[in-house]
Backbone as a chain_set.jsonl record, in Angstrom:
{"seq": "XXXXXXXXXXXXXXXXXXXXXXXXXXXXXXXXXXXXXXXXXXXXXXXXXXXXXXXXXXXXXXXXXXXXXXXXXXXXXXXXXXXXXXXXXXXXXXXXXXXXXXXXXXXXXXXXXXXXXXXXXXXXXXXXXXXXXXXXXXXXXXXXXXXXXXXXXXXXXXXXXXXXXXXXXXXXXXXXXXXXXXXXXXXXXXXXXXXXXXXXXXXXXXXXXXXXXXX", "coords": {"N": [[158.802, 216.266, 136.318], [159.989, 215.324, 134.071], [162.105, 214.072, 135.319], [160.908, 211.955, 136.703], [159.908, 210.541, 134.558], [162.254, 209.73, 133.367], [163.286, 208.045, 135.355], [161.374, 206.04, 135.428], [161.618, 205.027, 132.859], [164.179, 204.004, 133.058], [163.826, 201.953, 134.949], [162.052, 200.295, 133.575], [163.617, 199.574, 131.465], [165.549, 198.119, 132.821], [164.008, 195.941, 133.813], [163.153, 194.768, 131.467], [165.585, 193.986, 130.443], [166.344, 192.076, 132.39], [164.334, 190.141, 132.089], [164.865, 189.402, 129.488], [167.337, 188.216, 129.884], [166.662, 185.991, 131.415], [165.114, 184.588, 129.599], [166.942, 184.086, 127.566], [168.757, 182.456, 128.896], [167.171, 180.238, 129.486], [166.589, 179.359, 126.933], [169.125, 178.677, 126.108], [169.823, 176.549, 127.827], [167.894, 174.677, 127.068], [168.625, 174.187, 124.45], [171.26, 173.179, 124.512], [171.113, 171.188, 126.465], [168.987, 169.067, 126.03], [167.714, 166.888, 127.303], [167.595, 167.426, 129.932], [165.457, 167.927, 131.606], [164.154, 165.5, 131.797], [162.583, 163.161, 133.634], [163.867, 160.592, 135.626], [162.919, 157.189, 135.56], [161.715, 155.172, 138.254], [163.846, 152.646, 139.677], [163.311, 149.263, 139.467], [163.732, 146.541, 141.506], [164.373, 143.266, 140.726], [163.96, 140.166, 142.03], [165.854, 137.311, 141.654], [164.99, 133.97, 141.199], [166.48, 131.292, 142.721], [167.263, 128.287, 141.321], [166.482, 125.037, 142.634], [168.845, 122.63, 143.638], [169.683, 119.35, 142.377], [170.087, 117.68, 144.497], [168.718, 118.895, 146.594], [166.159, 118.728, 145.613], [165.735, 115.999, 145.599], [165.734, 115.151, 148.23], [163.398, 114.999, 150.645], [161.866, 117.497, 152.759], [161.146, 116.607, 155.274], [162.615, 114.311, 155.636], [164.316, 111.595, 157.316], [167.386, 110.792, 159.024], [169.207, 107.722, 158.493], [168.754, 104.932, 160.765], [171.087, 104.382, 163.317], [173.35, 102.684, 165.536], [173.73, 103.774, 168.844], [175.251, 104.861, 171.964], [173.13, 104.754, 173.631], [171.437, 102.863, 172.662], [169.335, 100.071, 173.117], [170.429, 96.836, 173.751], [169.251, 93.913, 173.078], [169.11, 90.434, 173.722], [168.077, 87.369, 172.591], [168.084, 84.166, 173.66], [168.124, 80.919, 172.474], [167.654, 77.583, 173.277], [168.237, 74.64, 171.764], [168.197, 72.091, 172.723], [166.474, 72.004, 174.93], [164.423, 73.481, 173.93], [163.758, 75.955, 174.912], [163.443, 79.499, 175.499], [165.217, 82.422, 176.374], [165.29, 85.808, 177.361], [167.331, 88.653, 177.54], [169.021, 91.731, 178.412], [171.922, 93.543, 177.4], [174.796, 95.691, 177.823], [175.547, 97.759, 175.113], [178.193, 96.814, 173.033], [181.122, 98.771, 172.462], [182.274, 98.607, 169.918], [180.21, 98.344, 168.139], [178.89, 100.748, 167.984], [177.654, 103.377, 166.03], [177.138, 101.89, 163.795], [175.047, 101.049, 160.999], [172.086, 99.19, 159.979], [172.908, 97.349, 157.96], [175.713, 97.149, 158.318], [175.745, 96.18, 160.915], [174.495, 93.689, 160.688], [176.4, 92.381, 159.127], [178.463, 92.329, 160.996], [177.394, 90.603, 162.923], [177.269, 88.248, 161.463], [179.984, 87.732, 161.126], [180.609, 87.333, 163.781], [179.233, 84.974, 164.273], [180.651, 83.189, 162.648], [183.145, 83.17, 163.823], [183.075, 82.709, 166.83], [183.564, 83.689, 170.336], [185.526, 81.728, 172.71], [183.998, 81.021, 174.939], [181.394, 81.079, 173.913], [181.592, 79.038, 172.053], [181.919, 76.841, 173.72], [179.436, 76.771, 174.849], [177.976, 75.87, 172.787], [177.228, 77.417, 170.482], [175.195, 77.925, 167.697], [173.999, 79.636, 165.718], [173.552, 83.128, 164.786], [171.238, 85.684, 164.644], [169.82, 88.676, 163.405], [166.992, 89.99, 164.583], [165.468, 92.367, 164.804], [165.98, 95.875, 164.149], [166.803, 99.131, 165.128], [167.476, 102.604, 165.867], [166.955, 102.909, 168.532], [166.669, 100.354, 169.641], [168.043, 97.089, 169.342], [167.527, 93.722, 168.425], [168.745, 90.567, 168.915], [169.032, 87.179, 168.05], [170.316, 84.281, 169.468], [171.187, 80.986, 168.876], [171.616, 77.919, 170.527], [173.145, 74.705, 171.027], [173.975, 72.116, 172.963], [176.124, 69.538, 172.511], [176.028, 66.414, 173.726], [178.69, 64.751, 175.257], [179.919, 61.579, 174.37], [179.439, 58.786, 176.526], [181.995, 57.169, 178.444], [183.35, 54.153, 177.229], [182.706, 50.905, 178.507], [184.614, 48.204, 179.746], [185.35, 44.698, 180.262], [187.5, 42.643, 182.106], [188.399, 39.388, 181.641], [189.184, 36.101, 182.771], [190.465, 33.683, 180.734], [191.441, 30.548, 179.76], [193.832, 30.816, 181.213], [194.715, 33.33, 180.492], [194.233, 36.861, 180.02], [191.274, 38.142, 178.687], [189.726, 40.748, 176.959], [186.536, 42.042, 177.105], [183.759, 43.73, 175.594], [181.135, 45.957, 176.848], [178.735, 44.545, 176.565], [179.4, 41.961, 177.015], [179.49, 40.079, 175.072], [180.924, 40.682, 172.834], [184.254, 40.383, 171.88], [186.84, 42.492, 172.7], [189.626, 42.554, 172.858], [192.323, 40.264, 172.761], [194.773, 39.235, 175.026], [198.27, 38.726, 175.98], [198.719, 38.41, 178.62], [199.37, 36.59, 181.355], [197.305, 35.243, 183.811], [198.219, 34.027, 186.147], [200.534, 35.365, 186.729], [199.923, 37.674, 187.972], [199.19, 39.764, 190.852], [197.61, 38.177, 193.709], [195.225, 39.324, 194.674], [194.429, 40.875, 192.505], [194.118, 38.847, 190.635], [191.827, 37.59, 191.667], [189.917, 39.616, 191.24], [189.813, 39.675, 188.439], [188.954, 37.126, 187.867], [186.393, 37.378, 188.797], [185.427, 38.969, 186.873], [186.621, 41.783, 186.088], [185.91, 45.253, 185.976], [186.573, 47.926, 183.804], [186.579, 51.331, 182.997], [186.617, 53.177, 180.059], [188.924, 53.648, 177.376], [191.399, 54.699, 177.885], [192.098, 54.073, 180.577], [192.02, 51.308, 180.325], [194.174, 50.675, 178.531], [196.263, 51.648, 179.977], [196.299, 49.849, 182.154], [196.856, 47.419, 180.794], [199.391, 47.964, 179.724], [200.836, 48.138, 182.038], [200.981, 45.524, 183.031], [201.854, 43.943, 181.042], [204.178, 41.619, 179.589]], "CA": [[158.115, 215.283, 135.483], [161.013, 214.716, 133.231], [162.912, 213.187, 136.171], [160.1, 210.735, 136.967], [159.848, 209.78, 133.32], [163.554, 209.069, 133.172], [163.419, 206.949, 136.329], [160.473, 204.979, 134.97], [162.229, 204.434, 131.678], [165.332, 203.218, 133.513], [163.308, 200.732, 135.602], [161.488, 199.436, 132.544], [164.753, 199.013, 130.705], [166.17, 197.051, 133.656], [163.132, 194.765, 133.874], [163.215, 194.098, 130.165], [166.89, 193.297, 130.343], [166.333, 190.916, 133.283], [163.482, 189.139, 131.457], [165.578, 188.89, 128.315], [168.396, 187.305, 130.367], [166.049, 184.703, 131.824], [164.678, 183.881, 128.381], [168.146, 183.59, 126.862], [169.328, 181.333, 129.69], [166.304, 179.068, 129.31], [166.787, 178.877, 125.574], [170.481, 178.079, 126.075], [169.769, 175.227, 128.493], [167.057, 173.775, 126.291], [169.33, 173.84, 123.226], [172.452, 172.344, 124.782], [170.756, 170.056, 127.363], [167.578, 168.808, 125.718], [167.154, 165.871, 128.209], [167.86, 167.868, 131.299], [164.276, 167.924, 132.436], [163.516, 164.173, 131.763], [162.565, 162.552, 134.974], [164.255, 159.189, 135.582], [161.937, 156.27, 136.104], [162.244, 154.447, 139.422], [164.477, 151.351, 139.402], [162.602, 148.161, 140.101], [164.63, 145.416, 141.78], [163.741, 141.969, 140.464], [164.675, 139.096, 142.716], [165.983, 136.104, 140.857], [164.715, 132.725, 141.939], [167.585, 130.343, 142.572], [166.707, 126.931, 141.154], [166.952, 124.05, 143.58], [169.76, 121.64, 143.095], [169.127, 118.012, 142.314], [170.13, 117.077, 145.832], [167.653, 119.433, 147.426], [164.886, 118.256, 145.103], [165.563, 114.581, 145.849], [165.628, 114.903, 149.657], [162.24, 115.686, 151.23], [162.198, 118.344, 153.905], [160.923, 115.902, 156.523], [163.312, 113.028, 155.623], [165.081, 111.306, 158.523], [168.643, 110.105, 158.843], [169.06, 106.29, 158.771], [169.005, 104.516, 162.138], [172.405, 103.848, 163.652], [173.497, 102.308, 166.938], [174.38, 104.743, 169.71], [175.513, 104.333, 173.305], [171.843, 104.623, 174.314], [170.661, 101.801, 172.034], [169.115, 98.877, 173.939], [170.965, 95.638, 173.102], [168.482, 92.783, 173.607], [169.563, 89.145, 173.198], [167.167, 86.245, 172.807], [168.848, 82.927, 173.603], [167.281, 79.746, 172.238], [168.33, 76.315, 173.532], [167.58, 73.632, 170.949], [168.049, 70.858, 173.494], [165.285, 72.11, 175.786], [163.44, 74.286, 173.196], [163.386, 77.089, 175.762], [163.989, 80.788, 175.082], [165.43, 83.388, 177.452], [165.564, 87.146, 176.839], [167.988, 89.561, 178.472], [169.645, 92.905, 177.799], [173.323, 93.786, 177.72], [175.316, 96.989, 177.386], [175.983, 97.665, 173.728], [179.651, 96.913, 172.892], [181.552, 99.996, 171.787], [182.642, 98.395, 168.51], [179.015, 98.39, 167.304], [178.347, 102.107, 167.96], [177.799, 104.054, 164.737], [176.786, 100.992, 162.693], [173.663, 100.966, 160.539], [171.615, 97.798, 159.962], [173.72, 96.512, 157.076], [177.0, 96.893, 158.954], [175.535, 95.368, 162.113], [174.236, 92.32, 160.237], [177.703, 91.833, 158.737], [179.22, 92.072, 162.225], [176.83, 89.412, 163.554], [177.679, 87.096, 160.659], [181.375, 87.472, 161.484], [180.576, 86.795, 165.142], [178.785, 83.584, 164.174], [181.703, 82.392, 162.037], [184.284, 83.071, 164.733], [182.604, 83.103, 168.165], [184.514, 83.541, 171.436], [185.637, 80.376, 173.252], [182.865, 80.778, 175.83], [180.239, 80.774, 173.08], [181.829, 77.717, 171.467], [181.676, 75.853, 174.76], [177.989, 76.707, 175.067], [177.369, 75.251, 171.616], [176.585, 78.407, 169.621], [174.901, 77.45, 166.347], [173.724, 80.716, 164.774], [173.232, 84.465, 165.294], [170.311, 86.311, 163.696], [169.297, 89.991, 163.784], [165.538, 89.942, 164.434], [164.969, 93.726, 164.569], [167.049, 96.886, 164.257], [166.466, 100.554, 165.099], [168.417, 103.37, 166.664], [166.611, 102.809, 169.954], [166.786, 98.988, 170.145], [168.345, 95.997, 168.424], [167.202, 92.417, 168.999], [169.553, 89.521, 168.299], [168.708, 85.828, 168.515], [171.419, 83.324, 169.449], [170.724, 79.613, 169.058], [172.646, 77.049, 171.106], [172.854, 73.282, 171.185], [175.083, 71.415, 173.596], [176.223, 68.151, 172.072], [176.491, 65.616, 174.856], [179.842, 63.913, 174.98], [179.591, 60.16, 174.571], [179.952, 58.201, 177.764], [183.148, 56.3, 178.263], [183.01, 52.748, 177.005], [183.016, 50.019, 179.627], [185.237, 46.938, 179.366], [185.482, 43.7, 181.322], [188.659, 41.758, 182.006], [187.935, 38.039, 181.961], [190.223, 35.071, 182.717], [190.139, 32.586, 179.827], [192.606, 29.727, 179.401], [194.981, 31.359, 181.94], [195.088, 34.642, 179.971], [193.184, 37.896, 180.139], [190.555, 38.55, 177.481], [188.966, 41.989, 177.195], [185.212, 42.05, 176.475], [182.992, 44.981, 175.641], [180.136, 46.019, 177.909], [177.671, 43.553, 176.386], [179.979, 40.662, 177.381], [179.347, 39.194, 173.925], [181.931, 41.046, 171.836], [185.631, 40.432, 172.364], [187.549, 43.71, 172.29], [191.062, 42.323, 172.728], [192.979, 39.121, 173.411], [196.086, 39.653, 175.526], [199.227, 37.679, 176.346], [198.972, 38.545, 180.051], [198.992, 35.382, 182.083], [196.668, 35.657, 185.054], [198.993, 33.531, 187.277], [201.647, 36.284, 187.0], [199.379, 38.887, 188.604], [198.949, 39.644, 192.303], [196.451, 37.349, 194.014], [194.024, 40.161, 194.79], [194.029, 41.239, 191.153], [193.624, 37.626, 190.011], [190.475, 37.377, 192.117], [189.054, 40.601, 190.571], [189.643, 39.302, 187.037], [188.106, 35.942, 187.86], [185.031, 37.877, 189.011], [185.168, 39.898, 185.745], [187.014, 43.143, 186.499], [185.36, 46.311, 185.108], [187.42, 49.099, 183.569], [185.867, 52.34, 182.194], [187.4, 54.016, 179.16], [190.085, 53.042, 176.727], [192.635, 55.18, 178.507], [192.406, 53.249, 181.753], [192.264, 49.944, 179.876], [195.509, 50.524, 177.976], [197.2, 51.874, 181.071], [196.384, 48.58, 182.877], [197.526, 46.415, 179.981], [200.816, 48.284, 179.623], [201.465, 47.924, 183.348], [201.159, 44.109, 183.328], [202.342, 43.191, 179.873], [205.543, 41.145, 179.754]], "C": [[159.12, 214.563, 134.593], [161.839, 213.73, 134.026], [162.197, 211.89, 136.411], [160.052, 209.898, 135.702], [161.149, 209.056, 133.057], [163.738, 207.87, 134.102], [162.566, 205.783, 135.879], [161.06, 204.259, 133.774], [163.399, 203.541, 132.064], [164.889, 201.9, 134.13], [162.761, 199.767, 134.562], [162.588, 198.77, 131.759], [165.413, 197.874, 131.483], [165.334, 195.804, 133.683], [163.166, 193.997, 132.559], [164.523, 193.345, 129.989], [166.931, 192.034, 131.185], [165.517, 189.768, 132.684], [164.16, 188.535, 130.257], [166.673, 187.928, 128.74], [167.834, 185.962, 130.749], [165.673, 183.896, 130.59], [165.874, 183.272, 127.652], [168.75, 182.387, 127.597], [168.51, 180.063, 129.522], [166.478, 178.464, 127.937], [168.131, 178.141, 125.447], [170.47, 176.677, 126.666], [168.971, 174.232, 127.668], [167.767, 173.311, 125.023], [170.464, 172.855, 123.483], [172.145, 171.136, 125.684], [169.286, 169.709, 127.161], [166.922, 167.812, 126.68], [167.301, 166.233, 129.673], [166.654, 167.676, 132.189], [163.558, 166.574, 132.435], [163.648, 163.521, 133.122], [162.894, 161.063, 134.852], [163.174, 158.327, 136.23], [162.539, 155.518, 137.283], [162.756, 153.079, 139.025], [163.745, 150.269, 140.174], [163.57, 146.999, 140.273], [163.858, 144.113, 141.6], [164.582, 140.88, 141.132], [164.669, 137.846, 141.85], [165.731, 134.886, 141.736], [165.811, 131.726, 141.661], [167.005, 128.951, 142.441], [167.297, 125.968, 142.172], [167.871, 123.064, 142.884], [169.086, 120.285, 143.093], [169.069, 117.376, 143.68], [168.984, 117.569, 146.682], [166.294, 118.968, 146.954], [164.64, 116.802, 145.479], [165.38, 114.255, 147.316], [164.44, 115.658, 150.209], [162.633, 116.452, 152.475], [162.068, 117.602, 155.21], [161.608, 114.54, 156.562], [164.158, 112.877, 156.867], [166.383, 110.608, 158.158], [168.446, 108.624, 159.15], [169.417, 105.965, 160.216], [170.416, 103.966, 162.272], [172.444, 103.556, 165.141], [174.249, 103.409, 167.68], [174.623, 104.099, 171.072], [174.224, 104.148, 174.094], [170.971, 103.517, 173.719], [170.55, 100.596, 172.966], [169.565, 97.652, 173.141], [170.302, 94.414, 173.731], [168.922, 91.492, 172.919], [168.556, 88.065, 173.586], [167.96, 84.955, 172.606], [167.904, 81.734, 173.498], [168.11, 78.485, 172.401], [167.583, 75.214, 172.777], [167.389, 72.322, 171.711], [166.761, 70.869, 174.311], [164.145, 72.844, 175.103], [162.901, 75.428, 174.066], [164.103, 78.343, 175.284], [164.094, 81.716, 176.284], [165.839, 84.715, 176.831], [166.237, 87.982, 177.911], [168.621, 90.703, 177.694], [171.071, 93.059, 178.289], [173.701, 95.198, 177.295], [175.882, 96.833, 175.985], [177.502, 97.779, 173.652], [180.044, 98.137, 172.067], [181.86, 99.817, 170.314], [181.437, 98.453, 167.575], [178.435, 99.8, 167.181], [178.661, 102.781, 166.621], [177.42, 103.184, 163.554], [175.323, 101.147, 162.303], [173.29, 99.488, 160.45], [172.533, 96.89, 159.142], [175.055, 96.149, 157.732], [176.851, 95.99, 160.173], [175.265, 93.912, 161.75], [175.54, 91.645, 159.827], [178.53, 91.472, 159.972], [178.715, 90.817, 162.926], [177.19, 88.142, 162.773], [179.129, 86.726, 160.96], [181.468, 86.859, 162.881], [180.182, 85.317, 165.121], [179.882, 82.679, 163.625], [182.886, 82.183, 162.97], [183.883, 83.522, 166.133], [183.694, 82.966, 169.22], [184.491, 82.118, 171.984], [184.441, 80.041, 174.145], [181.617, 80.398, 175.036], [180.377, 79.389, 172.428], [181.517, 76.619, 172.482], [180.187, 75.706, 175.053], [177.258, 76.106, 173.869], [176.646, 76.218, 170.713], [176.43, 77.864, 168.206], [174.766, 78.588, 165.346], [173.414, 82.008, 165.51], [172.397, 85.159, 164.238], [169.813, 87.645, 164.251], [167.796, 89.996, 163.515], [164.939, 91.316, 164.157], [166.101, 94.708, 164.823], [166.439, 98.281, 164.176], [167.491, 101.276, 165.953], [168.161, 103.266, 168.152], [166.817, 101.408, 170.518], [167.146, 98.024, 169.027], [168.061, 94.688, 169.161], [167.929, 91.339, 168.205], [169.159, 88.17, 168.898], [169.921, 84.923, 168.349], [170.856, 81.936, 169.745], [171.886, 78.741, 169.52], [172.172, 75.595, 171.08], [174.104, 72.599, 171.74], [175.049, 69.963, 173.132], [176.825, 67.341, 173.211], [177.664, 64.726, 174.437], [179.473, 62.448, 175.23], [180.199, 59.633, 175.876], [181.115, 57.266, 177.464], [182.695, 54.843, 178.126], [183.489, 51.909, 178.186], [183.567, 48.691, 179.105], [185.281, 45.997, 180.577], [186.718, 42.85, 181.041], [188.23, 40.38, 182.516], [189.104, 37.064, 181.828], [189.739, 33.926, 181.839], [191.418, 31.858, 179.441], [193.899, 30.317, 179.945], [195.442, 32.735, 181.417], [193.892, 35.598, 180.074], [192.601, 38.187, 178.76], [189.694, 39.773, 177.837], [187.666, 41.926, 176.399], [184.602, 43.462, 176.548], [181.885, 44.856, 176.671], [179.063, 44.938, 177.786], [178.116, 42.137, 176.747], [179.807, 39.621, 176.266], [180.467, 39.425, 172.907], [183.305, 41.106, 172.481], [186.293, 41.696, 171.819], [189.016, 43.424, 172.027], [191.467, 41.029, 173.439], [194.375, 39.577, 173.838], [196.972, 38.431, 175.802], [199.597, 37.757, 177.828], [198.446, 37.304, 180.759], [198.464, 35.773, 183.46], [197.459, 35.193, 186.272], [200.149, 34.459, 187.645], [201.196, 37.564, 187.71], [199.259, 38.689, 190.113], [197.645, 38.892, 192.566], [195.154, 38.169, 194.081], [193.502, 40.538, 193.408], [193.508, 40.016, 190.398], [192.161, 37.393, 190.373], [189.502, 38.342, 191.417], [188.786, 40.19, 189.12], [188.789, 38.046, 186.923], [186.641, 36.337, 188.022], [184.596, 38.851, 187.905], [185.382, 41.352, 186.206], [186.516, 44.165, 185.482], [186.365, 47.459, 185.027], [186.648, 50.047, 182.646], [186.856, 53.143, 181.357], [188.63, 53.321, 178.615], [191.388, 53.471, 177.374], [193.045, 54.331, 179.691], [192.715, 51.806, 181.357], [193.696, 49.766, 179.4], [196.582, 50.803, 179.039], [197.395, 50.583, 181.884], [197.17, 47.549, 182.078], [199.013, 46.685, 179.867], [201.536, 47.994, 180.942], [201.781, 46.447, 183.608], [201.576, 43.276, 182.133], [203.786, 42.79, 180.102], [206.454, 41.799, 178.721]], "O": [[159.072, 213.347, 134.412], [162.239, 212.686, 133.512], [162.807, 210.823, 136.333], [160.146, 208.673, 135.767], [161.159, 207.919, 132.587], [164.264, 206.829, 133.707], [163.009, 204.637, 135.947], [161.007, 203.033, 133.685], [163.597, 202.47, 131.49], [165.489, 200.856, 133.877], [162.979, 198.559, 134.656], [162.524, 197.586, 131.428], [165.78, 196.837, 130.931], [165.874, 194.702, 133.587], [163.203, 192.767, 132.53], [164.564, 192.232, 129.465], [167.488, 191.023, 130.756], [165.912, 188.604, 132.743], [164.067, 187.333, 130.011], [166.927, 186.936, 128.057], [168.424, 184.921, 130.462], [165.883, 182.684, 130.536], [165.84, 182.131, 127.19], [169.195, 181.425, 126.971], [169.054, 178.963, 129.427], [166.512, 177.244, 127.772], [168.239, 177.122, 124.765], [171.027, 175.741, 126.094], [169.342, 173.061, 127.583], [167.554, 172.19, 124.562], [170.615, 171.85, 122.788], [172.883, 170.151, 125.647], [168.443, 170.012, 128.006], [165.707, 167.862, 126.87], [167.136, 165.381, 130.546], [166.777, 167.315, 133.359], [162.468, 166.47, 132.998], [164.747, 163.37, 133.656], [162.27, 160.353, 134.063], [162.604, 158.663, 137.268], [163.742, 155.257, 137.307], [162.188, 152.422, 138.152], [163.583, 150.359, 141.391], [164.16, 146.526, 139.301], [162.829, 143.889, 142.237], [165.762, 140.708, 140.826], [163.626, 137.391, 141.382], [166.206, 134.803, 142.869], [166.05, 131.352, 140.513], [166.326, 128.476, 143.351], [168.47, 126.072, 142.529], [167.694, 122.721, 141.715], [168.048, 120.092, 143.727], [168.14, 116.634, 143.998], [168.349, 116.798, 147.4], [165.371, 118.819, 147.755], [163.493, 116.393, 145.662], [164.906, 113.164, 147.633], [164.477, 116.888, 150.237], [163.599, 116.111, 153.158], [162.781, 117.906, 156.166], [161.265, 113.697, 157.391], [164.66, 113.856, 157.42], [166.481, 109.929, 157.136], [167.605, 108.285, 159.983], [170.262, 106.623, 160.823], [170.875, 103.184, 161.44], [171.664, 104.113, 165.914], [175.27, 103.909, 167.208], [174.254, 102.948, 171.305], [174.218, 103.462, 175.116], [169.877, 103.261, 174.222], [171.546, 100.151, 173.537], [169.142, 97.453, 172.003], [170.731, 93.936, 174.782], [169.087, 91.451, 171.7], [168.236, 87.883, 174.76], [168.449, 84.686, 171.508], [167.004, 81.56, 174.321], [169.142, 78.324, 171.749], [166.441, 74.893, 173.105], [166.509, 71.532, 171.371], [166.046, 69.868, 174.376], [163.023, 72.848, 175.609], [161.736, 75.809, 173.959], [165.207, 78.281, 174.742], [163.183, 81.79, 177.108], [166.634, 84.751, 175.892], [165.781, 88.023, 179.053], [168.742, 90.646, 176.47], [171.39, 92.748, 179.436], [173.0, 95.822, 176.499], [176.613, 95.883, 175.705], [178.059, 98.752, 174.159], [179.373, 98.486, 171.096], [181.726, 100.76, 169.534], [181.599, 98.594, 166.363], [177.562, 100.023, 166.342], [179.798, 102.752, 166.149], [177.378, 103.668, 162.422], [174.461, 101.35, 163.158], [174.092, 98.625, 160.808], [172.888, 95.796, 159.58], [175.475, 94.992, 157.707], [177.705, 95.145, 160.442], [175.749, 93.003, 162.424], [175.763, 90.475, 160.14], [179.21, 90.446, 159.997], [179.51, 90.048, 163.466], [177.392, 87.083, 163.367], [179.466, 85.545, 161.039], [182.294, 85.982, 163.133], [180.737, 84.51, 165.867], [180.036, 81.542, 164.071], [183.551, 81.149, 162.918], [184.296, 84.591, 166.582], [184.648, 82.213, 169.027], [183.535, 81.38, 171.746], [183.93, 78.922, 174.115], [180.87, 79.504, 175.434], [179.393, 78.664, 172.277], [180.925, 75.596, 172.141], [179.732, 74.636, 175.459], [176.054, 75.862, 173.934], [175.564, 75.904, 170.217], [177.393, 77.404, 167.592], [175.337, 78.533, 164.257], [173.063, 82.002, 166.69], [172.788, 85.221, 163.072], [169.431, 87.737, 165.417], [167.369, 90.005, 162.36], [164.003, 91.431, 163.366], [167.035, 94.441, 165.579], [165.657, 98.577, 163.272], [168.274, 100.653, 166.669], [169.063, 103.51, 168.954], [167.1, 101.251, 171.705], [166.63, 98.121, 167.914], [168.32, 94.564, 170.358], [167.756, 91.213, 166.992], [168.978, 88.046, 170.109], [170.484, 84.803, 167.261], [170.144, 81.735, 170.729], [172.99, 78.813, 168.98], [170.976, 75.304, 171.108], [175.139, 72.518, 171.078], [174.064, 69.254, 173.34], [177.971, 67.549, 173.608], [177.624, 64.05, 173.41], [178.788, 62.134, 176.204], [181.312, 59.99, 176.26], [181.205, 56.664, 176.394], [181.786, 54.383, 178.817], [184.536, 52.173, 178.777], [183.047, 48.129, 178.141], [185.254, 46.425, 181.731], [186.955, 42.403, 179.919], [187.769, 40.225, 183.647], [189.912, 37.171, 180.906], [188.739, 33.275, 182.144], [192.346, 32.441, 178.88], [194.925, 30.332, 179.266], [196.468, 33.244, 181.869], [192.736, 35.194, 180.195], [193.328, 38.442, 177.8], [189.032, 39.812, 178.874], [187.682, 41.776, 175.177], [184.903, 44.252, 177.443], [181.706, 43.806, 177.289], [178.54, 44.468, 178.796], [177.298, 41.217, 176.779], [179.964, 38.423, 176.502], [180.901, 38.503, 172.216], [183.506, 41.783, 173.49], [186.297, 41.93, 170.611], [189.6, 43.974, 171.093], [191.022, 40.739, 174.55], [195.073, 40.239, 173.07], [196.51, 37.291, 175.85], [200.637, 37.249, 178.248], [197.249, 37.017, 180.758], [199.1, 36.538, 184.185], [197.414, 35.841, 187.317], [200.69, 34.362, 188.747], [202.016, 38.433, 188.009], [199.23, 37.555, 190.59], [196.705, 38.95, 191.773], [194.113, 37.732, 193.59], [192.295, 40.526, 193.164], [192.567, 40.126, 189.612], [191.349, 37.045, 189.516], [188.398, 37.946, 191.043], [187.668, 40.338, 188.627], [187.992, 37.913, 185.993], [185.755, 35.703, 187.449], [183.537, 39.473, 187.992], [184.456, 42.034, 186.645], [186.675, 43.977, 184.275], [186.924, 47.898, 186.032], [186.119, 49.613, 181.623], [187.811, 53.715, 181.883], [189.281, 52.524, 179.292], [192.358, 52.714, 177.41], [194.199, 53.917, 179.801], [193.562, 51.156, 181.969], [194.37, 48.82, 179.808], [197.678, 50.246, 178.984], [198.519, 50.256, 182.262], [198.051, 46.881, 182.619], [199.819, 45.754, 179.908], [202.716, 47.644, 180.945], [202.737, 46.139, 184.32], [201.641, 42.049, 182.209], [204.543, 43.526, 180.735], [207.654, 41.527, 178.695]]}, "num_chains": 1, "name": "protein.A"}
C-alpha cells in the first residue's frame, strides 16, 4: 500500500509540474509577445484607374483616318470643250506622284498643273483644272479646254498700175503696198498673171516675191 501511494504521489507531482510548465510558458509568451495571437486582416488590392490622356479623350473610338490617294484610287477625268460645249468622261491610272496625298495636297497639285501644263495640254488649249470630288476610292477632276482658231492667212492681189506693181488687200479696195517693181522687167508669163490680178496668200509669200523681183 505504501508503494502504491508513493507511485501515485510521484505521478501527481509529475502532472502538476507539467501543468505548471505549460502555464508558465503561456504566461511568458503573453507577456513578451502580446500581439502574437492577432490575426492579420486580408490585404485588399485596389486597382487604380488610369485617367485618359487628352489625346485619347479627343479622338472618338470609331474615328476614321482622313482619305488619301492610293494605288487603287480611281482617277476619273471629265474633259469639257468650250468650243463645242461637249463633255467626255474617262478614267486613267493614278500617277505615282499623287499617291499618299490628301484632298488639300491634291488640290494644290492640280493648281500647279494648271499653271504649268505639259506641252500636249497647252496645244489642246487647257484653260483650267478643278477637283470636283475627292475620296480614297475615287477622285474626279474636270479639265476645261478651248482651242483658239488661228487666223487665216491674209490674201493679197498684185495689180499692174502705171507700169508698176501695186499690192491690194483681199477686198481690192485697200492698198497694202506700192512697189517700185516695173512690170515690163518681169517674165511675160508673170506679167500676164499680174495683169489678171495675181493672188498671193500670206505676208511671207508676198515679201518673198517682192524681194525676188525688186531692183
